[in-house]
N, C-alpha and C positions, 0 to 999 in steps of 0.2 A: 504494500500500500504506500510505502515511502516514495516509490517511483511516481506513482499516480499523483500524489499530493504535490510533489515538487513540480511535476510537469504541468499540472493544472494552473499553478501559480505562475510559472514561467510563461505559459501561453497567454494567460489572461493579461499579464503585465506587458508582454510583447504586443498584444492587440490593444493595449491602452484601455482596458475595461476595468470597472470596479466590481467587487463581489456583488453589490446590489444590482448592477446592470445585468450581470450574468444570471443571477437568480430570477430576476423579472422575466428575462427572455426564456428561461426554462420553466417558468411558472412554479417556482419553488421558493421557500423562505430563504432569506439571506443567511440565516443561521445554519440552515441545512447545507447550503453551498460552502459556508465557512468551515463546517465540519469535514467536508470532502477535502478541502485544502489542508486542514489540520491533521488529517489522517485518523479522525475519530469516527468516521462513517464511510462506508464504501458505497458508491453509487451503483444502482442496478444497470443492467445492459441498456435499457431504454434511455436512461439519463446519460450514459456514456455516448450513445448514438447522438442524442440531442446536443451534447457538448461538442462532439466532433463536427456536427453540422453547423452549430452556432459559430464556432471558431474557424470553420472552413478548413479543417485539417483531417487527414485520415485518422481513424481510431488508433492505429499503431503508434502514432506520436504521443498519445496519452500515456503509453506504457514504455516509451523509449528509455533505456537504462542509462545511456551516456548523455547527460543533459546538455553538455556543450555541443555535441554532435546533433542532438535533437533540435536545439535552437537554430543551429546553422542550416540544417535540412529544412526546418520550418520556414526560415527566411527565403530559401531558394524556392520552396513549394509555393509560397505566397506570391512570388514574382512570376510564376508560370501562368500562361494563358489557359483558358478552359480546355482548349484542344490538347495542350501539353499534359494537363492533369488527367484528362480522359485517357490518353495514350499510356501514361504511367500506370493508372489504375487497371487498365486492360492487361498490360504487360505482367502485372503481379499475379494475375489469375491463370496465365499460360503455363503449360507444362514445360519442362526443360527442352524437350524436342521442339515444341512450337516456338519457344524463345529463340532457339538456334536458327530456325527457319526464318523468323522475323528479322533477326540480325542480318542474315544473308541477303534477304530482300532489301533491307534498308541500305546495305552497302552497295548493292546493285543499283538502286535508285540514285545514290550519291555519285557513283561512277558515271551513270547516264547524264546526270545534271552537270557534272564537271566537264564531260566531253562536249555537251551542248554549249556550255559557257565558253569553252575554248574555241569552238567552231564559230560562235557568234563574234568573239573578239577578232578572229581571223577575217571574217566577213566585213566587220566594221573597219578593220585596218586596211583591207583591200579597197573599200569604198573611199576611205580617207585619202588614199594615195592617188585616186583618179582625179585629175584636174577638172574643175568646174567648166563645162563647155557651153553653158547657156541655160535658157529657160527650160524647165521641165526636169532637169537632172535632180534638183532638190526633191521634187515630188517622188521620183523613183526611190530615193534613199528612204524617205519617210514611210513609204508603203511597205518596205521590208521590215521595219520595226513594228 
């Protein structure tokens, strides 16, 4: 319970919330929430879910043992877009085999993107070297992009 009580307080402070604000959002008494942070009472699974939803963090962060790492991960997680969070959450539920396949596909997509980027640069450089020969040339370059 020590881990939970420390992390609840760390996350609450990181989010700049008071115990009263959290308690109101969860529809519980402030004293009840204070007992969670003091380690005198253990929240049930419904309250844990509500806390993770309220703080917008995965439930695992509530029980993270290394508090320094937990805070750093939390800061990174909070900076993620909703799509990044969704991808991370989906990845966690994949089997090791599926994770390997996903990583292979991601690497393949990165290779494709890098080759397309280098081809685009070559095309741009080739057009940049062609001297301007009059009206209409600018339009041809714009259509390519």
